[in-house]
C-alpha positions as CSV (number, residue, x, y, z in Angstrom):
1,X,10.4,77.8,73.4
2,X,7.2,76.6,71.7
3,X,5.4,73.4,72.7
4,X,3.0,71.6,70.4
5,X,0.9,68.6,71.5
6,X,-1.1,66.0,69.5
7,X,-3.0,63.0,70.9
8,X,-4.9,60.2,69.2
9,X,-6.4,57.0,70.4
10,X,-5.2,54.1,68.2
11,X,-7.2,50.8,67.9
12,X,-4.1,48.6,68.5
13,X,-2.1,47.3,71.4
14,X,0.8,49.3,72.8
15,X,3.2,46.7,71.4
16,X,1.8,47.1,67.9
17,X,2.0,50.9,68.0
18,X,5.5,50.7,69.4
19,X,6.5,48.3,66.5
20,X,5.2,50.9,64.0
21,X,7.1,53.7,65.6
22,X,10.3,51.6,65.9
23,X,10.2,50.7,62.1
24,X,12.2,53.7,60.9
25,X,12.7,52.4,57.4
26,X,8.9,51.7,57.2
27,X,7.8,55.3,58.0
28,X,7.1,56.2,54.3
29,X,4.5,53.4,54.2
30,X,2.3,55.2,56.7
31,X,3.5,58.8,56.9
32,X,2.7,60.5,53.6
33,X,5.0,63.5,54.0
34,X,8.0,61.2,54.5
35,X,9.3,59.9,51.1
36,X,12.3,58.0,52.4
37,X,14.3,57.2,55.5
38,X,18.0,56.8,54.8
39,X,21.3,56.6,56.7
40,X,19.8,54.6,59.5
41,X,22.7,53.8,61.9
42,X,21.1,50.7,63.3
43,X,17.9,49.4,65.0
44,X,15.8,51.9,66.8
45,X,17.4,52.5,70.2
46,X,19.0,55.4,72.1
47,X,21.7,56.8,69.9
48,X,20.2,55.7,66.6
49,X,20.5,58.4,63.9
50,X,18.4,58.5,60.7
51,X,17.6,61.0,57.9
52,X,14.1,61.5,56.7
53,X,13.4,63.0,53.2
54,X,10.1,64.9,53.3
55,X,8.0,67.4,51.5
56,X,5.9,70.2,52.9
57,X,3.7,72.3,50.6
58,X,5.5,70.7,47.6
59,X,8.9,71.7,48.9
60,X,11.4,68.9,49.4
61,X,13.4,68.7,52.6
62,X,15.6,66.4,54.7
63,X,16.1,66.3,58.4
64,X,18.5,64.2,60.5
65,X,17.0,62.8,63.8
66,X,18.6,61.1,66.7
67,X,16.7,58.9,69.1
68,X,17.8,60.3,72.5
69,X,15.6,58.0,74.7
70,X,14.1,54.6,73.9
71,X,12.1,53.1,76.7
72,X,10.3,50.2,75.2
73,X,7.3,50.1,74.9
74,X,6.2,53.4,76.4
75,X,8.5,56.4,75.5
76,X,10.7,57.7,72.7
77,X,12.4,61.0,72.4
78,X,13.8,62.1,69.0
79,X,16.0,65.2,68.5
80,X,16.9,67.2,65.4
81,X,18.8,70.4,65.0
82,X,18.6,72.4,61.7
83,X,17.4,75.7,60.3
84,X,18.3,77.5,63.6
85,X,16.0,75.2,65.7
86,X,16.3,72.3,68.0
87,X,13.3,70.0,67.7
88,X,12.5,67.5,70.5
89,X,9.7,65.1,69.7
90,X,8.5,63.0,72.6
91,X,6.2,60.0,71.9
92,X,4.4,58.4,74.9
93,X,2.2,55.3,74.6
94,X,-0.5,54.6,77.3
95,X,-2.9,51.6,77.2
96,X,-6.5,52.8,77.0
97,X,-9.2,50.0,77.0
98,X,-8.4,47.8,74.0
99,X,-6.4,50.6,72.3
100,X,-3.4,52.8,72.9
101,X,-3.2,56.6,73.4
102,X,-0.4,58.2,71.5
103,X,0.6,61.4,73.2
104,X,3.1,63.3,70.9
105,X,4.8,66.5,72.0
106,X,7.1,68.6,69.9
107,X,9.2,71.3,71.5
108,X,10.9,74.0,69.4
109,X,14.0,75.8,70.8
110,X,15.6,78.5,68.8
111,X,19.4,78.2,68.7
112,X,19.6,82.0,68.6
113,X,18.7,84.2,71.6
114,X,16.4,87.2,71.8
115,X,13.6,88.5,69.6
116,X,15.0,86.8,66.5
117,X,14.9,83.4,68.1
118,X,11.3,84.0,69.4
119,X,10.2,85.1,65.9
120,X,11.8,81.9,64.4
121,X,10.0,79.7,66.9
122,X,6.7,81.5,66.2
123,X,7.0,81.1,62.4
124,X,8.2,77.5,62.6
125,X,5.4,76.5,65.0
126,X,2.7,76.5,62.3
127,X,4.3,73.9,60.0
128,X,5.5,72.0,63.0
129,X,2.0,71.8,64.4
130,X,0.7,70.5,61.1
131,X,3.5,68.0,60.9
132,X,2.9,66.6,64.4
133,X,-0.8,66.3,64.0
134,X,-0.2,64.6,60.6
135,X,2.2,62.2,62.4
136,X,-0.3,61.2,65.1
137,X,-3.2,61.0,62.6
138,X,-1.2,58.9,60.2
139,X,-0.2,56.5,63.0
140,X,-3.9,56.0,63.8
141,X,-4.8,55.5,60.1
142,X,-2.1,52.9,59.6
143,X,-4.1,50.6,61.9
144,X,-7.5,51.6,60.6
145,X,-6.5,51.0,57.0
146,X,-4.9,47.6,58.0
147,X,-8.3,46.5,59.6
148,X,-10.2,47.1,56.3
């Protein structure tokens, strides 16, 4: 198991940040690596499933996510399984002064045991760390750009 953490202080209220995270179809507007979100099974809540079409280093990809926990307006857990890995992304919002701290954690679990699984987690952790930091930074910039 590998755990990756990213945090950022966003100059917006917890409700505003939650609304951004809840707008699944709107993710391509603020998250540059996501080109489209399709197959959304309904409004964001526990059990909602969606597919994001992405690119990393110029390579296209797609990943299906399910919202496993949806505790408005403080916590979401999203889960995806593909490529031999289970990804669990936990997003926690905490008020800080006039802003909101976004604490994002991504846990990678190999679906295969032993050394091969450990190697897969290690190799996958680099792009996963980049993606999680990009997610947190993009959420922050979504509000900074709107203020200009």
